[in-house]
N, C-alpha and C positions, 0 to 999 in steps of 0.2 A: 446630323445625329441626333438627339436629343440627349439629354448629360445628367445625369443627376444623384442619388443619393442614396452607396450601396450602403448596410450594415454587415459584417464583412466576416456574417457563418456563414461556412460551407453545409450546407444537407435540405434536407425536409421540412414541413412547417408539417404538424401533425393537432390531433384534435385531444392528446394526452395533455396529463397536465399534473408534478409532483407538488404537493404539498407543504407548501415551509413549516419546519419545526416551531416548533414556539420558544420563542427567543427569550435567555433568562434576565429579568427587569432589572437585573442588581449586579453584571457584566459591565465594564467600564472600559471600554479598550483605547488603545495607546499607539499610533504610527510604531515601528519598527525604527531609532533611530539608524542614521548609515551611519556606515565608520567615518570617520575626521579625516577628511585630506588634507594632507601636510602643508601646511599655506606655503612653501617652498612651491611645488604644485600647484599651484592656484594659479603663481603667479610668472611659471615659469614660459617664456613665450618659442619658449623652439619648438621642429613643429613632433607633429606626433606620427610614428612612424604606425604604430598599433596600439588596439582597443582590445587588446585580447584583457590582463584584467579586468577590465566593466562588464568583458562578456563573461569571463567567467564567474566574479561575483554576483551577475546577472540573471542568471541563464539557470541555479540552481535556483533559482526561486518560483519560474514562472513554468505553467505544467500545462499541457493539452488535460481537455475538457472534452469527451466522449456522451453525447446523451442520444436515449433512443426510444423511440417511439411509436405509440401503436395504433395504426389506421386498421378502423373500421371493415369489412370490404361490404361496399354500397352498395352491391346484391342484397346483401341479410336487412336492408331498410322495407326496403319492396314486399308486403306481406307474399306479394305472389309465386315471388321469385323464396322465399323463403321457406313456405311452405312443399314449396315441389322439390327445393334439397332438403327440408326432413323427411317425406314420403320415401324419398332414396336412397336415406340415410346418407346425404354427403353435409356435407357444411362446409364453404372454401374459408380458408385460411385469413384472419387480417394480416397486413403488410407488417411489418415491420423497419420502421425509417431511422432510419442515422447521418446525427451533423457531429462535426466539429470545432471546436472553437479553442482558447486562456485563454489558464486564467495566471492571476500571481500570490505565490502566499504573503500572508501578511499578521501572521502569529505563529508561533511555536508547537498551541494549541491545536491548528488545522485548521483559522480562518482562511478560505478564499476568497479573493474580490475577481469580478468577471459579471461579464455585460449582461442585462435582465439579459434581449435577445437571444442570448447565445444557449441560454439556459425553460425559455420560453417556457411551455409545455410539457418539459420531458417527462416520461416517466421512471425514466436510469438516467443517474449519471454516475460518470466512472473517470477517474482523476489518474494519471499519468506522469508519474514524476521524468526530473530531466536522468535519470538517473536504470529509470528500468521501472520500478515499482508503482505499480494500480492499486486503487483501490477507491470505493464505491462513495458518495459525496450524500450528505444527505444537504438540501435548502435550511439557510434564516428566515434569509427572505430578501427578496427583490423589491423596488422600483422601479420602476417602465417609466414615471418621470425624465429618472436622468439616465439611465440605463444602465440600474449595477446591481448585481445583485450580491449576497452573501452568501457563499458556498461554504461546509466545513469538514473534513476529513477525520479518521481515528486514526492516526500514526502518529506518530515518533523520528527525531531527530528532521523538521525538518525544522530549514532555513528565509526567516524571513524574506524581503524585502527593503531593506532602509529606504526611511519618506528623502524627498531634496527639502532640507529646511530652504535654503538660501529659494529666493528669486528667477524664477526661470525666467530670459529676454531671448529675446531674438537674436539669431548669430546665434542663440550658442548649440554645440552639436549634443545630437540623438541619435539614440541606435534601435529601432524595434525588434522587440522577440515575440515572437511566439510559430506559430503552427500552420503558416499557407497551402493551403489546397490539399493538406495534412502529408508533403510531403517528409515532412521530421521542425525541430527547434529552426531555426531559420533567423538571421541576426543581419536587417540592414539599418548603415548608416544613411544620418543629413544633416539637416542644423532647424529648428523652430523660423517658423514661416513667417509668425503671429499671434501673439496673445488677446485672449477675451474674443474672439468669435463666437456671435451671439444671431438669434436671426435666424440662422439656417433651415429652420424646419423638423431637426431630427429632433430632437425631445423638444418635449417640454422648459426641463432648467438644461442653461447653454451657459459654457462659460469655458467655448474648446479653443483647446490647442493645435494650431497647421501648423505640421511639417510636411516635408518632401520627404523625408525617409520612405522608402515603398512600405504600402500593406499593402494587404489582396487578404483576399477571403480563406476564416481560419485564423486570422488574426484577433479580429476579437477580439477581449476582454486579457490581453498582452501586456507587455511590459513597453514601455516610454523611457529607457536611464540617460540619462546625459554620461558624458562621456567621464564619471567614474565611476559607475552603476547602478546608482542616487535614481531613485523613481519621483518619474515627472509625470506622468498618465497612466492611465488605462486606453491604452491604443480603440476606436470605436466605430467610425467609421469612412467612406474616400467621399472623393468625388472622383466621377468615371465619365467620360461618352462608351465601356465594353462592359466597367462589373472588375476590370483589372485596375491595376495604380498607374494611374496618372502627374505622381506629384503631385496631387495634396487630399491630406490625411489628417484625420480627426481625430485626438486624443483628449481622452477629460481625463481637468488638473486636481494631483491629489489632497487640494480641499477640498475642495466635493466627493471626494471618493473621503476621506477623514471624515466625512460632516451624515451620509451615506454608514457608513460603515457601523457609526455612532447610534445612528437612528434605531438601526435593524436591526442591533449585537442588544440595545436595552429595552427598544420598546416593542419590538415586531416590524415597521413600516415608518416610514422617514414623516415628521411630523411639518408640515410646513405654514410659515403666515400663508394672509389670506385679507385682500382690500374689496374684493368685489364689485368691482369696475370695469367700463370696454375702456381699452386707452389706442390714439388712431397716433404717431408722430408729425409731426408738424412736416406740415409739404418746405424743403430744400429748398431754396434756388441758390444752382454756383454763378452765377452770373454778382450775384450780390457781397456786400463784401464785409455783414454784419447777417450773420445767421438770427433764424429767432429762437430762441428754448422756447424750451419745455413739451411738454407733452400733453395730448388734450389726450379731456375725460367724455366720450362718449355716450356712456350710458350709465347707471348710477344703481348695481340693478337691488331689488326692494328686501330692506331691513336687514342690509352688507353694512361689513363694518361701518366702512367707509361713509356710506348713507347716515348708516346712526349719528357719523362723527363729525354730520355737517358737509361733507363733500356734493357739490354738483354738479350737473350735466354742462358742459361750458365751461366749466373751468380747466384753467391750466397748468399742468403743476409739473415746477419748477427745479424743486431742490428736494431732500430727504433726508432728514436728519441733516441736511445743512447739505446736504453735496447735492453739486447742479445733478441736475442729471434734465436728460435731449434723450435721451431717445428710449420707444416706451420698453420694449424687449430687456435693455437693463434695469428700469425701472425693476420688470415682474423678475428680475432675477435675483435683484434686491433684497424687496420682500420678499421671497419662497425662501430666501436666503436668513430670516430673522425666523423663531420663535412664536408658537402663536398663544396669545393673550400676551403678549409683550407690545407697549408701544413707541412706535413712531410716529417723529413730526413732518409732514406734509405741509411747505410752502405753496401755495396757489395761489395763481393770479387772473384775478376774481372783475373783468369791466377794466380801468382804472386802476385798481387795488389791490397786495398784496396782502395775505395774512397767512400763520400757522396754524393747521387743526392736528389735533394731536387724534390721531386713530386709533383704536385700542386693535389686534388683529386679529382676524376671527384665523379654523384653521380649515387651511387649501387643502378640499375631497379630491378625491383625480378628477384625470380631466373629462371624459365621458360621461361624468354625474355633472358638475357643472357646461357642459355643454346641454345636457338636456335641463338642466337648471336653469338657464334662460334659453331654448326653446319654448319653454313652458310656457314661461314670461313673456314672450315675446308671441304667444301663437293665440291670445284671446282679441290683440288689437289686429295679427292681420284678419282681412278679408277672406269671408270663404272665399274659394273654390270646387271651380265647377267645372268638373269632367263630360265632357262631348264621350268620349267612350265607357260612360257607366249608363245604363240604361234609366233609371232612374232620373240622376241629375237630366238627361237627355231630353227627358217626358216631359218632364217638370220646366223646360227653357223655352217646350214643343220647336225643337231642333229637326226640321222635317229630316228623313231614315234615306233620301237622295242623296244626302250631304254626310249625314254618319257614315253611308255605308263607303262613300269617299276617302276623305275621313283615314276610315281604317283601316282600306287597302294602300292609303299613301304611306300607316303606322308598321305596318306589317315587312314595306317595300326599308323599309330605310334598314 
């Protein structure tokens, strides 16, 4: 069977989109402080019989998010059918799709963090608190590259969830809180299976926490908390063969959440550093006792920050700011966490020599814009493609008509 990554929002897609509100450039958001856990509790090695206190603390900060999306009736796009309906005084009704997800209250003045795919293309966003109260939310900003979004509600008495300040470790007990399948707020329990997961192809910016706590559709944007009710991450995706939980779930850690929250609230978007190079990890032979370190530079974009600083195709980047680099995805994440116009020092190996190159980072554009730029630059170097199914190309190349007919018949049958 095929397996894949599922973004865990339940609902359908549409073609409308709610516009983000203008962010206040003077605002500086700070993550809420978690209630300190007594030292004797942290050192207590006795078996835990209940996580009720942790759930009671965290659940009041986890909300259900409902979005509505208007979808135009496809018949109205046909001019003939449109005139027919208008002539008879009829108009097909537009569809209104609904979807659901979860979110986490992170400030008393109404800021809520959720996944970008939860509110993507939504015309209306409704938030329901743990006590049943509802409010319409406005979109403050969205960052599809990390799959995080910030929305805000105008309500009082909100209780933000405190961020865990200690480092998350493999083996820690965690609880996933959300609204799976729309059945209502649900808590599942598991452990941290791994940290620092990258290169999964889910988001552009990846540094996932992996957990075996059951996560299902509708949990997107919900809280992953520790055994004391402190926020560890935001539930985002699962690896599944069926679409349901198989014990491999992924959450975005609070370090990324804090960075994205601050950027969106302050600037309305997330600004990330950019080198302007294409990387490829070095092939590792498991039979060798010593692995080769570094990542290969396979392409340097024209007028890019790296190119201007002197990075060349064929260089091997072995460190950034004296921190060893052995994985292309890890280097991409490190650069993405830097601010534009900041300086980084790349240690590169060129031939048999090593040298340090100081690069002033540019600002990373959205991934689709980067891909378009790469295609435009590579397009001039590619040979012209001859399409035998295009009449003009066929005539210019003097392709026999019988051969074209055979090709076209085969094309239609595939």
